[in-house]
KOLSE-331773 format. One record per residue: residue number from 1; x, z, y of N, C-alpha, C in turn. Coordinates in steps of 0.001 Angstrom, whole numbers, plus 524288, in hexadecimal, padded with zeros to 5 digits. Layout:
# KOLSE-331773
{atom NUM {X Z Y} {X Z Y} {X Z Y}},
...
This chain:
# KOLSE-331773
{atom 1 {B1F13 EB7F1 E6102} {B244A EB647 E6271} {B2410 EB3FF E67ED}},
{atom 2 {B2769 EB5B8 E6B55} {B27B1 EB394 E7094} {B2B39 EAECB E7090}},
{atom 3 {B2B84 EAC3E E7514} {B2EF9 EA7BC E7593} {B3473 EA951 E73E2}},
{atom 4 {B3709 EA5F8 E70E5} {B3C46 EA733 E6F11} {B3F17 EA247 E6D6F}},
{atom 5 {B43C6 EA2E1 E6B3F} {B46E9 E9E50 E69F3} {B4453 E9AC2 E65F2}},
{atom 6 {B4186 E9CEC E621B} {B3EF9 E9998 E5E40} {B3AE5 E9618 E60D4}},
{atom 7 {B37D9 E984A E6458} {B33EE E9531 E671B} {B3688 E9117 E6A89}},
{atom 8 {B3AF0 E9276 E6CD3} {B3DBA E8EA3 E7001} {B3F83 E8A03 E6CB0}},
{atom 9 {B4172 E8B1C E6800} {B4324 E86E7 E6485} {B3E8E E837C E62D9}},
{atom 10 {B3A29 E85EF E6197} {B358C E82ED E6007} {B338F E7FB6 E64A7}},
{atom 11 {B336B E8207 E693B} {B31AE E7F31 E6DEA} {B3515 E7A5A E6ECC}},
{atom 12 {B3A2E E7B05 E6E61} {B3DC0 E769F E6F31} {B3D0B E7278 E6AF4}},
{atom 13 {B3C85 E741E E661A} {B3BA8 E705F E61D2} {B3683 E6D79 E629A}},
{atom 14 {B327A E7033 E6467} {B2D5F E6DC8 E6542} {B2DB2 E6986 E6965}},
{atom 15 {B30A0 E6A83 E6D7C} {B3129 E6694 E71A5} {B3323 E616A E6F77}},
{atom 16 {B36BF E61A1 E6BC2} {B38F0 E5CDF E698E} {B3641 E5AF1 E64A7}},
{atom 17 {B325D E5DD6 E62C1} {B2FB0 E5C72 E5DDF} {B2C01 E57E4 E5EEF}},
{atom 18 {B2CE6 E5384 E5C68} {B29E2 E4ECE E5D8C} {B247B E4ED2 E5B0A}},
{atom 19 {B23F4 E511F E567D} {B1F14 E50DD E5386} {B1BBE E55B2 E5482}},
{atom 20 {B196F E5604 E5927} {B15FA E5A5E E5A64} {B1072 E590C E5895}},
{atom 21 {B0D39 E5D10 E57FE} {B07C6 E5C30 E568D} {B04CD E5972 E5AE5}},
{atom 22 {B0051 E572E E599C} {AFD2D E5484 E5D99} {AFA90 E586F E6143}},
{atom 23 {AF9DE E56D7 E6625} {AF723 E5A0D E69FA} {AF147 E5966 E6923}},
{atom 24 {AEE92 E5DD0 E6884} {AE8E4 E5DE8 E67E4} {AE6C4 E61C0 E6BE3}},
{atom 25 {AE391 E5FE2 E6F69} {AE134 E6339 E7363} {AE554 E666B E7657}},
{atom 26 {AE9B6 E63F1 E779A} {AEDBD E668A E7AAB} {AF130 E6A4F E77A9}},
{atom 27 {AF0E8 E6A3D E7267} {AF420 E6DBF E6F3F} {AF69C E6AB3 E6ACE}},
{atom 28 {AFAFC E6CA1 E68F3} {AFD73 E6A37 E6466} {B0071 E6E3A E6145}},
{atom 29 {B00D6 E6D37 E5C30} {B03E3 E7069 E5892} {B0874 E6D2F E569A}},
{atom 30 {B0CEC E6FA8 E560B} {B1180 E6CFF E53E0} {B1459 E70C7 E5045}},
{atom 31 {B1615 E6EB4 E4BD3} {B198F E71A3 E4858} {B1ECA E6ED1 E4841}},
{atom 32 {B22FD E71EA E4836} {B2831 E6FA7 E481D} {B2BD9 E7329 E450E}},
{atom 33 {B3033 E70F6 E4374} {B340C E73E3 E406F} {B3974 E71E4 E41CE}},
{atom 34 {B3D45 E7563 E418A} {B42AC E73CA E426F} {B44BD E70A9 E3DD7}},
{atom 35 {B4270 E7173 E393E} {B443D E6EC5 E3485} {B3FAD E6BF4 E31F5}},
{atom 36 {B3FE0 E66CA E31FE} {B3BD9 E63C2 E2F4F} {B3DF8 E615E E2A41}},
{atom 37 {B42F6 E6240 E2933} {B4561 E60E3 E242B} {B47E4 E65E1 E221A}},
{atom 38 {B461E E6795 E1D8E} {B4817 E6C73 E1B4D} {B4965 E6B9C E158D}},
{atom 39 {B4C97 E6F08 E1374} {B4DD4 E6F09 E0DE7} {B4984 E71E5 E0AEE}},
{atom 40 {B48F6 E70EA E05E2} {B4520 E73E1 E02E0} {B4600 E79C2 E038A}},
{atom 41 {B41C4 E7C96 E0491} {B4206 E823A E0547} {B438C E83F9 E0AB6}},
{atom 42 {B4580 E8069 E0DFE} {B4704 E81C8 E1356} {B422D E820A E16BD}},
{atom 43 {B4159 E8648 E198F} {B3C9A E86B0 E1CBA} {B3CB3 E831B E2181}},
{atom 44 {B3829 E8109 E22B3} {B3745 E7E37 E2798} {B33F5 E81CE E2B03}},
{atom 45 {B35E8 E82FD E2FA0} {B3307 E8650 E3349} {B2FB0 E82D9 E36C4}},
{atom 46 {B2AAD E8444 E3745} {B2700 E8126 E3A54} {B2578 E8439 E3F28}},
{atom 47 {B265F E81D6 E43B3} {B2516 E8426 E48C0} {B201D E819F E4AD0}},
{atom 48 {B1D03 E84A5 E4D8E} {B17D5 E82FC E4F58} {B178A E833C E5546}},
{atom 49 {B1597 E7F06 E5798} {B14F3 E7ECD E5D3E} {B0F60 E7D18 E5E66}},
{atom 50 {B0CAA E8033 E617C} {B0787 E7EB8 E6381} {B0844 E7D94 E6948}},
{atom 51 {B06F5 E78DC E6AD0} {B07B7 E7738 E7038} {B0271 E764B E72CB}},
{atom 52 {B01F1 E780B E7798} {AFD68 E76C0 E7AD2} {AFF7F E733A E7F22}},
{atom 53 {AFD76 E6E7E E7F55} {AFFA5 E6A7E E82CE} {AFCF8 E6A45 E8819}},
{atom 54 {AF88B E6CEE E88A9} {AF582 E6CA8 E8D81} {AF50B E7211 E8FFB}},
{atom 55 {AF473 E724F E9528} {AF399 E775E E97B1} {AEE18 E7967 E969C}},
{atom 56 {AED64 E7E80 E978D} {AE832 E80D2 E971A} {AE733 E83E6 E922C}},
{atom 57 {AEB16 E846D E8ED2} {AEA8B E8789 E8A0F} {AEE87 E8BEF E8A23}},
{atom 58 {AEE29 E8F3A E8631} {AF1C9 E9392 E859A} {AF506 E92C1 E80BC}},
{atom 59 {AFA07 E93E7 E811C} {AFD84 E93EE E7C92} {AFE52 E9994 E7AF1}},
{atom 60 {AFD83 E9AB8 E75FC} {AFDE4 E9FFB E73C8} {B032D EA048 E70FD}},
{atom 61 {B0751 EA166 E73D5} {B0C95 EA053 E71FB} {B0F33 EA4AE E6EDF}},
{atom 62 {B0CFB EA965 E6EB6} {B0F7E EADAB E6BD8} {B0F29 EAC92 E65FE}},
{atom 63 {B128B EAF12 E632B} {B127C EAE56 E5D88} {B16B0 EB1AE E5B0C}},
{atom 64 {B17D7 EB096 E5640} {B161D EABEE E5382} {B108B EAC72 E517B}},
{atom 65 {B0D93 EA841 E523A} {B083F EA7F3 E503F} {B085B EA559 E4AE3}},
{atom 66 {B04CE EA6FF E4786} {B047F EA4B8 E4247} {B02E2 E9EFE E42A2}},
{atom 67 {B0559 E9BCF E3F71} {B03F4 E964A E3F14} {AFF7E E95D3 E3B2D}},
{atom 68 {AFB43 E9384 E3CE0} {AF6E0 E924F E396A} {AF63B E8C69 E395E}},
{atom 69 {AF3E3 E8A5D E3535} {AF2C5 E84CF E34F8} {AF775 E8160 E33CC}},
{atom 70 {AFB64 E8372 E3116} {AFFF0 E802D E2FBE} {AFF4A E7E06 E2A39}},
{atom 71 {B00E1 E7918 E29A9} {B0069 E764E E24B8} {B05BC E7432 E2314}},
{atom 72 {B06C5 E7461 E1DFB} {B0B65 E71E2 E1BC4} {B097C E6E27 E1793}},
{atom 73 {B0AF9 E6946 E1827} {B0960 E6523 E1486} {B0371 E6500 E13DA}},
{atom 74 {B00A9 E65DF E1831} {AFAF6 E6580 E183C} {AF815 E6A54 E165D}},
{atom 75 {AFAE6 E6E53 E149C} {AF867 E731C E12A5} {AF93C E7790 E1684}},
{atom 76 {AF533 E7ACA E177F} {AF5DD E7F2C E1B21} {AF9B3 E8330 E18F9}},
{atom 77 {AFD2C E851D E1C68} {B0105 E890D E1AD9} {B00AA E8DFC E1E2A}},
{atom 78 {AFD79 E8DDA E2239} {AFC58 E927D E2558} {AF670 E92FA E259A}},
{atom 79 {AF477 E977C E2732} {AEEC6 E97FF E27A2} {AEC89 E93F2 E2B73}},
{atom 80 {AE78F E92A5 E2ACA} {AE523 E8EFA E2E78} {AE445 E919F E33BD}},
{atom 81 {AE39E E8E77 E37D7} {AE259 E90D0 E3CE6} {ADD27 E93A9 E3C96}},
{atom 82 {ADC80 E97D7 E3F8C} {AD77C E9A98 E3F7B} {AD327 E9700 E4184}},
{atom 83 {ACE98 E9725 E3F0E} {ACA73 E9380 E4098} {AC836 E9485 E4604}},
{atom 84 {AC8B6 E994B E47FE} {AC63C E9AAA E4CF4} {ACA2B E9BC5 E514E}},
{atom 85 {ACF07 E99F4 E50A6} {AD30C E9B0B E548A} {AD6DD E967E E54CC}},
{atom 86 {AD88E E9536 E5979} {ADC9B E914D E5A41} {AE1D7 E9426 E59F6}},
{atom 87 {AE516 E930F E5600} {AEA0C E95DA E5588} {AEDA0 E9539 E5A43}},
{atom 88 {AECD6 E911D E5D57} {AF007 E905F E6203} {AEDFE E9385 E66A2}},
{atom 89 {AE92D E958F E662E} {AE6C9 E98D0 E6A3C} {AE43F E9D84 E6796}},
{atom 90 {AE776 EA13B E65B6} {AE572 EA585 E627C} {AE1A2 EA913 E655D}},
{atom 91 {ADDD4 EAB1B E626C} {AD9FF EAEBD E6497} {ADC6F EB40E E65B4}},
{atom 92 {ADFDA EB5CA E6224} {AE264 EBADD E62B2} {AE833 EB9F5 E636F}},
{atom 93 {AEA1F EBB39 E680E} {AEF7B EB9F2 E6968} {AF151 EBDCD E6D7D}},
{atom 94 {AF5E4 EBFE6 E6CB9} {AF811 EC395 E7077} {AFDB2 EC1F7 E717F}},
{atom 95 {AFE4B EBDB6 E745F} {B0388 EBBC5 E7559} {B03B6 EB869 E7A33}},
{atom 96 {B083C EB660 E7B20} {B0940 EB333 E7FC0} {B0657 EADFC E7F6B}},
{atom 97 {B044B EAC4A E83DE} {B01D8 EA72D E844D} {B0446 EA443 E88E4}},
{atom 98 {B03C1 E9F26 E88AE} {B058E E9BCD E8CF3} {B016E E97A2 E8DEF}},
{atom 99 {B0116 E95B8 E92BF} {AFD85 E9165 E93C0} {AFFD0 E8C4A E91A7}},
{atom 100 {AFC5A E88C6 E900B} {AFE23 E83AB E8E3B} {AFF2E E8025 E92ED}},
{atom 101 {B0209 E7BEC E9228} {B0431 E79E2 E8D44} {B0907 E7CED E8B89}},
{atom 102 {B0A2D E7C82 E867D} {B0EC3 E7F26 E846B} {B0EC8 E7F45 E7E86}},
{atom 103 {B1290 E822F E7C6E} {B136B E8299 E76CE} {B1285 E882B E74F6}},
{atom 104 {B1008 E88B4 E7071} {B0F93 E8DB4 E6DB9} {B132D E8D61 E6903}},
{atom 105 {B176C E9060 E6930} {B1B49 E9076 E64F8} {B1AFC E9580 E61D7}},
{atom 106 {B16E5 E989A E62B4} {B167F E9DCA E6064} {B140B E9DDB E5AFB}},
{atom 107 {B15CD E9A6F E578E} {B13A3 E9A0A E5249} {B17B8 E9B9C E4E47}},
{atom 108 {B15EC E9DC2 E49EB} {B1975 E9EF5 E459C} {B1C22 E99F5 E43D5}},
{atom 109 {B20C7 E9A87 E41C2} {B238B E9636 E3F53} {B2210 E964D E398D}},
{atom 110 {B2048 E91E3 E3787} {B1F2C E91A2 E31F3} {B23E7 E8F4A E2F35}},
{atom 111 {B2456 E906B E2A37} {B28F5 E8ED7 E273B} {B273D E8CC0 E21F1}},
{atom 112 {B2960 E883C E208B} {B280E E85CF E1B8D} {B2D10 E8404 E18E5}},
{atom 113 {B2D67 E8515 E13C7} {B31BB E8337 E1092} {B2F60 E805A E0BEA}},
{atom 114 {B31A1 E7BF7 E0A9F} {B2FA6 E78B0 E0662} {B33F8 E7814 E0254}},
{atom 115 {B3291 E788E DFD54} {B3674 E7873 DF92A} {B3810 E72F5 DF785}},
{atom 116 {B3481 E6F45 DF7F1} {B3587 E69FC DF60F} {B3665 E6631 DFA91}},
{atom 117 {B39E6 E6260 DF9EA} {B3A90 E5E59 DFDEC} {B3571 E5B71 DFEEB}},
{atom 118 {B34BD E59CA E03B7} {B3011 E56D7 E052C} {B2E93 E57EF E0ACF}},
{atom 119 {B2A33 E5594 E0C5D} {B2837 E5625 E11B8} {B23C5 E5A0C E11DB}},
{atom 120 {B239B E5D13 E1605} {B1F62 E60D6 E16CD} {B1D89 E608D E1C71}},
{atom 121 {B186C E6057 E1D25} {B1612 E5FE7 E224B} {B1398 E650F E23E4}},
{atom 122 {B14A4 E66AA E28B4} {B12A3 E6B90 E2ADC} {B0F86 E6A3E E2FC2}},
{atom 123 {B0AD0 E6C7F E302D} {B0780 E6B81 E34BC} {B0479 E706E E3614}},
{atom 124 {B039E E7140 E3B21} {B00A9 E75AF E3D37} {AFB78 E7392 E3F18}},
{atom 125 {AF72E E75BC E3D25} {AF1F0 E73CE E3E6A} {AEE6C E7838 E4046}},
{atom 126 {AEC6D E7791 E450D} {AE8C5 E7B58 E474F} {AE401 E784F E492A}},
{atom 127 {AE064 E7745 E45A2} {ADBC2 E7440 E4703} {ADD41 E6EBD E488C}},
{atom 128 {ADB93 E6D14 E4D37} {ADCCB E67CF E4F1D} {AE283 E672C E50AE}},
{atom 129 {AE534 E6B7A E516D} {AEAC6 E6B3C E52C1} {AEDFD E6AF2 E4DC9}},
{atom 130 {AF112 E66D7 E4D53} {AF4A4 E664F E48E2} {AFA08 E6505 E4B01}},
{atom 131 {AFDE9 E6736 E4894} {B0342 E6638 E4A4B} {B0523 E60FB E4828}},
{atom 132 {B09D5 E5FB5 E49A6} {B0CAF E5B8C E4716} {B0D6D E5D0F E415D}},
{atom 133 {B0F16 E5963 E3E27} {B1095 E5A8D E38C3} {B1675 E5B08 E38A6}},
{atom 134 {B1853 E5F93 E3732} {B1DE7 E608F E369E} {B1F54 E5F69 E30FC}},
{atom 135 {B22D5 E5BB2 E3034} {B247E E5A55 E2AF2} {B29C8 E5CD1 E29D4}},
{atom 136 {B29FF E5FB7 E258F} {B2ED6 E621B E23BF} {B3071 E5F48 E1EC9}},
{atom 137 {B3522 E5D0D E1ECB} {B3741 E5A6D E1A38} {B3AE2 E5E1F E1759}},
{atom 138 {B39B4 E5EFF E1252} {B3D03 E623A E0F01} {B4090 E5E78 E0BFF}},
{atom 139 {B459F E5EF6 E0CDC} {B495D E5B61 E0A7A} {B4D63 E5E7C E0764}},
{atom 140 {B4F51 E5C17 E034D} {B537D E5EBF E0064} {B52BF E5EC4 DFAB3}},
């Protein structure tokens, strides 16, 4: 997927998103959603942003790339990251790149729906890089 309106919306939401993941070695992961309060059965869409805060790296921005290392309520819900590859710097890639600093918004959107009221925590983990915890409250 090339740059488009969805990426523009995520980019704008990210700018105002206060709870970003911690910066580790000049990189950070953040998960965000337009809806953090949903009704039972209503899907919450989770958007993924990988940011490189320092110059001297490459951003691999084409996608959508598969999300690996995502957890819901502490349990893995996507495959783990490959042990011999950094998902933010793929070994096999045939797409647009940009120099850092910048944002990589080229990730699949994950979707979760919960049947019972309560709180659910979503986090993206790639080794030492961990995102913020996105809390989705199911009310109703």
